[in-house]
Backbone as CSV, one residue per row, in Angstrom:
resi,resn,N_x,N_y,N_z,CA_x,CA_y,CA_z,C_x,C_y,C_z
1,MET,67.932,-35.006,67.860,68.592,-33.843,68.409,67.728,-32.608,68.193
2,SER,68.172,-31.564,68.774,67.421,-30.325,68.702,68.171,-29.319,67.856
3,GLY,67.485,-28.260,67.512,68.111,-27.137,66.846,67.701,-25.877,67.564
4,ALA,68.610,-24.902,67.617,68.312,-23.652,68.312,67.530,-22.729,67.395
5,ASP,66.567,-21.983,67.967,65.851,-20.982,67.194,66.617,-19.659,67.263
6,ALA,66.065,-18.616,66.703,66.746,-17.328,66.631,67.071,-16.768,68.015
7,ALA,66.290,-17.120,69.044,66.524,-16.629,70.402,67.478,-17.537,71.181
8,GLY,67.990,-18.593,70.530,68.896,-19.514,71.205,68.193,-20.593,72.008
9,LEU,66.877,-20.683,71.893,66.098,-21.681,72.616,66.236,-23.038,71.936
10,GLU,66.539,-24.059,72.721,66.565,-25.429,72.221,65.535,-26.229,73.007
11,ARG,64.850,-27.131,72.316,63.802,-27.916,72.971,63.885,-29.348,72.463
12,VAL,63.770,-30.301,73.391,63.806,-31.722,73.073,62.694,-32.409,73.846
13,SER,62.028,-33.352,73.222,61.062,-34.190,73.921,61.735,-35.528,74.216
14,LEU,61.766,-35.922,75.486,62.396,-37.189,75.848,61.757,-38.361,75.119
15,SER,60.467,-38.266,74.832,59.773,-39.362,74.151,60.243,-39.537,72.706
16,ASP,60.901,-38.525,72.140,61.408,-38.623,70.771,62.780,-39.286,70.688
17,LEU,63.431,-39.515,71.841,64.764,-40.106,71.860,64.681,-41.617,71.788
18,ASP,65.759,-42.230,71.312,65.869,-43.687,71.292,65.570,-44.208,72.693
19,GLY,64.851,-45.312,72.798,64.329,-45.787,74.069,65.288,-46.465,75.019
20,SER,66.563,-46.656,74.667,67.423,-47.407,75.571,68.780,-46.732,75.755
21,GLY,69.401,-47.028,76.897,70.756,-46.555,77.146,70.855,-45.064,77.368
22,ARG,71.886,-44.468,76.770,72.167,-43.039,76.945,71.855,-42.286,75.666
23,ALA,71.323,-41.096,75.818,71.067,-40.218,74.674,71.407,-38.797,75.098
24,GLN,72.277,-38.141,74.332,72.614,-36.748,74.617,71.519,-35.873,74.036
25,LEU,71.016,-34.928,74.855,69.893,-34.102,74.439,70.307,-32.916,73.582
26,PHE,71.418,-32.275,73.926,71.857,-31.065,73.237,73.345,-31.171,72.931
27,GLU,73.804,-30.422,71.946,75.221,-30.293,71.671,75.797,-29.265,72.642
28,GLY,77.064,-29.356,72.951,77.720,-28.349,73.764,77.454,-28.484,75.250
29,GLU,77.693,-27.388,75.950,77.630,-27.348,77.413,76.356,-26.676,77.895
30,PRO,75.850,-27.058,79.080,76.316,-28.210,79.840,75.858,-29.500,79.166
31,LYS,76.626,-30.560,79.343,76.267,-31.855,78.771,74.991,-32.334,79.459
32,THR,73.988,-32.679,78.677,72.688,-33.106,79.206,72.342,-34.454,78.589
33,VAL,72.103,-35.454,79.447,71.946,-36.839,78.999,70.697,-37.440,79.611
34,ARG,69.969,-38.214,78.801,68.880,-39.046,79.316,69.438,-40.465,79.435
35,LEU,69.284,-41.072,80.601,69.771,-42.420,80.867,68.589,-43.314,81.175
36,THR,68.471,-44.419,80.454,67.456,-45.418,80.778,68.162,-46.737,81.087
37,LEU,67.696,-47.390,82.134,68.230,-48.695,82.532,67.065,-49.639,82.786
38,SER,67.248,-50.881,82.421,66.263,-51.919,82.740,66.562,-52.483,84.118
39,GLU,65.536,-53.000,84.767,65.706,-53.596,86.091,66.905,-54.539,86.095
40,GLY,67.796,-54.346,87.071,68.971,-55.200,87.202,70.206,-54.681,86.466
41,ASP,70.035,-53.746,85.539,71.183,-53.177,84.829,71.934,-52.222,85.737
42,GLU,73.231,-52.111,85.508,74.018,-51.128,86.231,75.137,-50.608,85.342
43,VAL,75.561,-49.405,85.652,76.671,-48.788,84.943,77.907,-49.000,85.815
44,PRO,78.987,-49.572,85.256,80.195,-49.790,86.065,80.723,-48.481,86.645
45,PRO,81.427,-48.561,87.778,81.986,-47.350,88.384,82.838,-46.578,87.375
46,HIS,82.615,-45.284,87.333,83.344,-44.399,86.423,83.338,-43.000,87.012
47,GLN,84.086,-42.093,86.401,84.170,-40.717,86.892,83.926,-39.739,85.749
48,HIS,83.546,-38.531,86.125,83.415,-37.407,85.193,84.222,-36.250,85.802
49,PRO,85.561,-36.328,85.708,86.411,-35.307,86.331,86.067,-33.905,85.843
50,GLY,86.107,-32.967,86.787,85.858,-31.577,86.450,84.406,-31.242,86.187
51,ARG,83.496,-32.119,86.594,82.064,-31.906,86.380,81.305,-31.914,87.702
52,ASP,80.306,-31.045,87.797,79.282,-31.119,88.838,78.079,-31.761,88.156
53,ILE,77.470,-32.724,88.815,76.400,-33.508,88.186,75.099,-33.360,88.955
54,VAL,74.023,-33.140,88.211,72.671,-33.183,88.759,72.008,-34.414,88.138
55,PHE,71.510,-35.296,88.991,70.884,-36.562,88.588,69.421,-36.499,89.020
56,HIS,68.506,-36.365,88.064,67.066,-36.290,88.360,66.429,-37.591,87.897
57,LEU,65.961,-38.390,88.833,65.312,-39.651,88.484,63.862,-39.363,88.121
58,LEU,63.538,-39.584,86.865,62.198,-39.288,86.350,61.212,-40.405,86.638
59,ASP,61.691,-41.651,86.570,60.797,-42.797,86.695,61.580,-43.977,87.261
60,GLY,60.946,-44.776,88.102,61.553,-45.991,88.618,62.322,-45.781,89.907
61,GLU,63.207,-46.761,90.199,64.038,-46.728,91.399,65.458,-47.113,91.011
62,VAL,66.430,-46.429,91.620,67.836,-46.697,91.326,68.651,-46.576,92.604
63,ASP,69.668,-47.420,92.726,70.668,-47.280,93.781,71.868,-46.604,93.129
64,LEU,72.179,-45.401,93.574,73.252,-44.601,93.005,74.430,-44.628,93.964
65,THR,75.495,-45.323,93.563,76.693,-45.406,94.397,77.651,-44.292,94.009
66,LEU,78.027,-43.509,95.018,78.959,-42.393,94.869,80.109,-42.650,95.836
67,GLY,81.253,-43.074,95.303,82.368,-43.440,96.171,81.973,-44.612,97.050
68,GLU,81.974,-44.392,98.362,81.635,-45.447,99.329,80.181,-45.375,99.800
69,THR,79.408,-44.427,99.279,78.035,-44.199,99.725,77.045,-44.612,98.639
70,THR,75.957,-45.271,99.031,74.900,-45.620,98.091,73.610,-44.935,98.507
71,LEU,73.034,-44.187,97.550,71.752,-43.518,97.760,70.670,-44.317,97.054
72,SER,69.568,-44.572,97.728,68.407,-45.207,97.096,67.477,-44.088,96.656
73,LEU,67.296,-43.952,95.340,66.474,-42.881,94.785,65.195,-43.446,94.186
74,SER,64.116,-42.674,94.316,62.825,-43.007,93.722,62.435,-41.898,92.757
75,ALA,61.475,-42.190,91.889,61.015,-41.204,90.908,60.753,-39.868,91.569
76,GLY,61.300,-38.812,90.971,61.142,-37.465,91.492,62.315,-36.982,92.319
77,ASP,63.175,-37.900,92.784,64.339,-37.507,93.578,65.399,-36.869,92.686
78,VAL,66.111,-35.900,93.264,67.195,-35.206,92.563,68.416,-35.214,93.473
79,ALA,69.561,-35.631,92.918,70.822,-35.615,93.660,71.831,-34.764,92.891
80,ARG,72.653,-34.030,93.627,73.720,-33.237,93.018,75.029,-33.671,93.662
81,PHE,76.057,-33.911,92.829,77.311,-34.432,93.360,78.483,-34.102,92.445
82,ASP,79.680,-34.315,92.973,80.943,-34.060,92.301,81.292,-35.259,91.419
83,GLY,81.626,-35.010,90.167,81.952,-36.086,89.235,83.344,-36.654,89.388
84,ASP,84.151,-36.135,90.331,85.515,-36.617,90.514,85.583,-37.934,91.283
85,GLN,84.465,-38.436,91.751,84.439,-39.697,92.502,83.880,-40.819,91.627
86,ASP,84.025,-42.069,92.078,83.422,-43.195,91.356,81.910,-43.086,91.446
87,ILE,81.251,-43.271,90.298,79.802,-43.157,90.171,79.289,-44.440,89.527
88,SER,78.243,-45.043,90.106,77.689,-46.257,89.531,76.199,-46.374,89.854
89,PRO,75.322,-46.055,88.882,73.894,-46.270,89.096,73.514,-47.727,88.791
90,ALA,72.631,-48.295,89.620,72.120,-49.652,89.430,70.597,-49.606,89.522
91,ALA,69.935,-50.102,88.486,68.477,-50.042,88.419,67.833,-51.096,89.313
92,VAL,67.034,-50.646,90.277,66.237,-51.542,91.111,65.004,-51.964,90.313
93,THR,64.444,-51.012,89.548,63.341,-51.262,88.614,63.731,-50.591,87.298
94,ASP,62.949,-50.814,86.237,63.179,-50.049,85.018,63.156,-48.584,85.407
95,CYS,64.105,-47.802,84.882,64.163,-46.408,85.301,64.653,-45.506,84.179
96,GLU,64.354,-44.221,84.354,64.776,-43.190,83.419,65.222,-41.981,84.239
97,ALA,66.380,-41.423,83.874,66.913,-40.262,84.579,67.406,-39.225,83.593
98,LEU,67.396,-37.992,84.041,67.951,-36.876,83.289,69.177,-36.393,84.069
99,LEU,70.324,-36.327,83.387,71.565,-35.900,84.028,72.094,-34.647,83.348
100,VAL,72.515,-33.701,84.163,73.184,-32.504,83.667,74.592,-32.533,84.236
101,LEU,75.589,-32.523,83.338,76.992,-32.576,83.731,77.614,-31.230,83.364
102,ALA,77.728,-30.355,84.352,78.229,-29.001,84.129,79.716,-28.935,84.496
103,GLU,80.446,-28.132,83.739,81.854,-27.930,84.071,81.950,-27.266,85.440
104,SER,82.825,-27.803,86.294,83.012,-27.237,87.635,83.599,-25.843,87.518
105,ALA,83.183,-24.986,88.438,83.688,-23.611,88.434,85.087,-23.545,88.992
């Protein structure tokens, strides 16, 4: 985890986090998570009510199902969506993503 300096700056290196699954980068809001999946892994459909989500795929390929729509994302792609719908990422290859889950206005 990180600690804030006197100016309120927090800094985390993704390489310092545990190498698998989900890792929360900072305490508090907005919730910021690093997600790693191995090829063939998927997260079951779930929701994040009251959240706007930014999903930045850092590495690999993932099929991101949002409700009835599936987006095929490649490294460098960024998607923004409403967390009130069913969400299910499925790794086409080993992948790593950074997610920001902000409280909806």
